[in-house]
C-alpha positions as CSV (number, residue, x, y, z in Angstrom):
1,M,5.7,-5.8,-18.5
2,S,8.3,-3.3,-19.7
3,F,12.1,-4.1,-19.1
4,L,12.3,-1.3,-16.6
5,R,9.5,-2.6,-14.4
6,R,10.8,-6.1,-14.6
7,A,14.4,-4.7,-13.5
8,A,12.8,-2.7,-10.8
9,S,10.7,-5.8,-9.5
10,K,13.8,-8.2,-9.5
11,A,15.9,-5.4,-7.7
12,D,13.1,-5.1,-5.1
13,D,12.9,-8.8,-4.7
14,W,16.7,-9.0,-4.2
15,F,16.8,-6.4,-1.5
16,D,13.7,-8.0,0.2
17,S,15.6,-11.3,0.2
18,L,18.8,-9.7,1.7
19,R,16.7,-7.8,4.5
20,S,14.8,-11.2,5.1
21,E,18.3,-13.1,5.5
22,A,19.6,-10.3,7.8
23,R,16.4,-10.9,10.0
24,R,17.0,-14.6,10.0
25,R,20.8,-14.2,11.2
26,E,20.4,-11.3,13.7
27,G,16.7,-11.6,14.7
28,Q,13.9,-9.3,14.3
29,D,14.1,-6.1,16.1
30,E,10.6,-4.6,15.6
31,R,7.6,-6.1,16.6
32,V,5.8,-8.0,13.7
33,I,2.0,-8.1,13.1
34,V,-0.7,-9.5,10.9
35,V,-2.8,-7.0,9.1
36,P,-5.9,-8.8,7.9
37,Y,-8.1,-7.5,5.1
38,R,-11.8,-8.0,5.1
39,G,-12.8,-11.1,3.1
40,F,-15.7,-12.7,1.8
41,G,-17.4,-16.2,1.6
42,T,-20.0,-18.1,-0.1
43,G,-21.8,-21.3,1.2
44,G,-18.7,-23.5,0.8
45,K,-15.5,-21.3,0.5
46,I,-13.9,-18.5,2.4
47,W,-11.3,-16.0,0.9
48,L,-8.9,-13.9,3.1
49,R,-6.0,-11.8,2.5
50,G,-3.7,-9.8,4.4
51,S,-0.2,-8.8,5.1
52,V,2.6,-9.2,7.7
53,V,4.6,-6.0,8.5
54,E,6.7,-4.4,11.2
55,E,4.3,-2.7,13.6
56,S,6.4,0.6,13.8
57,T,5.8,1.4,10.1
58,L,2.1,1.4,10.5
59,E,0.3,4.6,11.7
60,K,-3.5,5.4,11.7
61,P,-4.5,8.8,10.3
62,G,-6.0,11.3,12.7
63,L,-9.8,12.1,12.6
64,Q,-8.8,15.8,12.2
65,G,-5.7,15.2,10.1
66,G,-4.8,17.4,7.1
67,L,-3.5,16.8,3.8
68,L,0.1,16.6,4.8
69,E,-0.5,14.0,7.5
70,D,-2.6,12.0,5.2
71,L,0.2,12.0,2.7
72,Y,2.8,11.2,5.1
73,I,0.9,8.2,6.4
74,T,0.1,7.1,3.0
75,V,3.8,7.1,2.0
76,Q,4.7,5.2,5.3
77,R,2.2,2.4,4.3
78,F,3.7,2.0,0.9
79,L,7.1,1.9,2.5
80,A,6.2,-0.6,5.2
81,E,8.8,-3.1,6.2
82,E,7.1,-6.2,4.8
83,I,8.0,-9.7,6.2
84,M,8.5,-12.2,3.5
85,D,8.4,-15.9,4.3
86,A,6.2,-15.7,7.2
87,T,4.0,-18.6,8.2
88,V,0.4,-17.6,8.8
89,T,-2.6,-19.9,9.8
90,V,-6.2,-19.0,9.2
91,R,-8.8,-20.8,10.9
92,Y,-12.6,-20.8,10.9
93,G,-14.5,-23.5,12.8
94,D,-12.8,-26.8,11.9
95,A,-11.4,-25.5,8.7
96,S,-7.7,-24.3,8.7
97,V,-5.1,-23.4,6.1
98,T,-1.4,-22.3,6.6
99,C,0.3,-20.1,4.0
100,T,3.5,-18.2,3.4
101,T,3.7,-14.6,2.9
102,D,5.1,-13.7,-0.7
103,S,8.1,-11.2,-1.5
104,D,5.8,-8.1,-0.5
105,G,4.6,-9.7,2.9
106,F,1.2,-10.7,1.4
107,F,-0.9,-13.9,2.2
108,Y,-3.9,-15.2,0.4
109,A,-5.9,-18.0,2.1
110,E,-8.8,-19.9,0.7
111,L,-10.7,-22.1,3.1
112,E,-13.2,-24.9,2.4
113,A,-15.8,-24.2,4.9
114,A,-19.7,-23.6,5.2
115,P,-19.9,-20.2,7.1
116,S,-23.3,-18.8,8.1
117,E,-24.7,-15.7,6.2
118,G,-23.6,-12.3,7.4
119,W,-20.5,-10.9,9.0
120,Q,-18.2,-13.9,10.5
121,E,-14.7,-14.1,12.1
122,A,-11.8,-16.2,11.3
123,T,-8.6,-16.3,13.4
124,V,-5.2,-15.4,11.7
125,T,-2.2,-16.5,13.5
126,L,1.2,-15.5,12.9
127,E,3.0,-18.7,13.6
128,D,6.7,-17.9,12.4
129,F,8.7,-15.5,10.4
130,P,12.6,-15.0,9.8
131,G,14.2,-13.9,12.8
132,R,11.4,-14.4,15.0
133,T,11.9,-13.2,18.6
134,Q,8.3,-12.7,19.7
135,P,5.4,-15.1,20.7
136,V,2.9,-16.6,18.3
137,T,0.1,-14.1,18.0
138,S,-3.4,-14.3,16.7
139,V,-5.7,-11.4,15.3
140,V,-9.5,-11.7,14.1
141,A,-10.2,-11.3,10.4
142,D,-13.8,-10.3,9.5
143,F,-15.4,-11.7,6.3
144,L,-18.9,-11.2,4.7
145,V,-21.0,-14.0,3.4
146,P,-24.0,-12.6,1.4
147,P,-27.5,-14.0,1.7
148,A,-27.9,-17.1,-0.8
149,G,-30.7,-15.2,-2.6
150,A,-28.4,-12.1,-3.3
151,N,-28.4,-11.5,-7.1
152,L,-25.8,-8.8,-7.0
153,G,-22.7,-7.8,-5.1
154,I,-20.5,-4.3,-5.3
155,I,-17.0,-4.5,-3.8
156,S,-15.5,-1.1,-3.7
157,D,-11.8,-0.3,-3.4
158,I,-12.4,3.2,-2.7
159,D,-11.3,4.1,1.0
160,D,-10.1,7.2,2.9
161,T,-6.4,6.5,1.3
162,V,-7.8,7.3,-2.2
163,I,-10.6,10.2,-1.4
164,R,-11.7,11.3,2.0
165,T,-15.1,9.6,2.2
166,G,-15.6,9.8,6.0
167,I,-17.0,6.1,5.9
């Protein structure tokens, strides 16, 4: 990593820690939400990721939105007010794991569980975060367990933020 990238990363982390400390002292003004990403599992493990952000910074693109609207919303997502040091618990059946968001508001959960094949649902609970002024909230996170006989899996990161696919 170049010197400039390291310096920019350290400056971003420093600003994030200042913002987090201010939230801790003054309380959180905006509603905070968990945004789970689709995960995957096998016969013995589940992997889920997501982020914790201020709700007001997220907006969904309209179906008939034009290029400028899509660009505006994409920039908003990149500038989303992430919540670092948030405590998130992920549950599936009897398995659960508690994790803390990183400096960019992301969490990564790995559960030891034996999920059924096909699409499954786990519960992601936002337990705590700096300056919390709202009740504990939970959302559903989808994950896919491919059939045991599957020989090939394809994971694509192409979505409508990269190119308009209409999928």
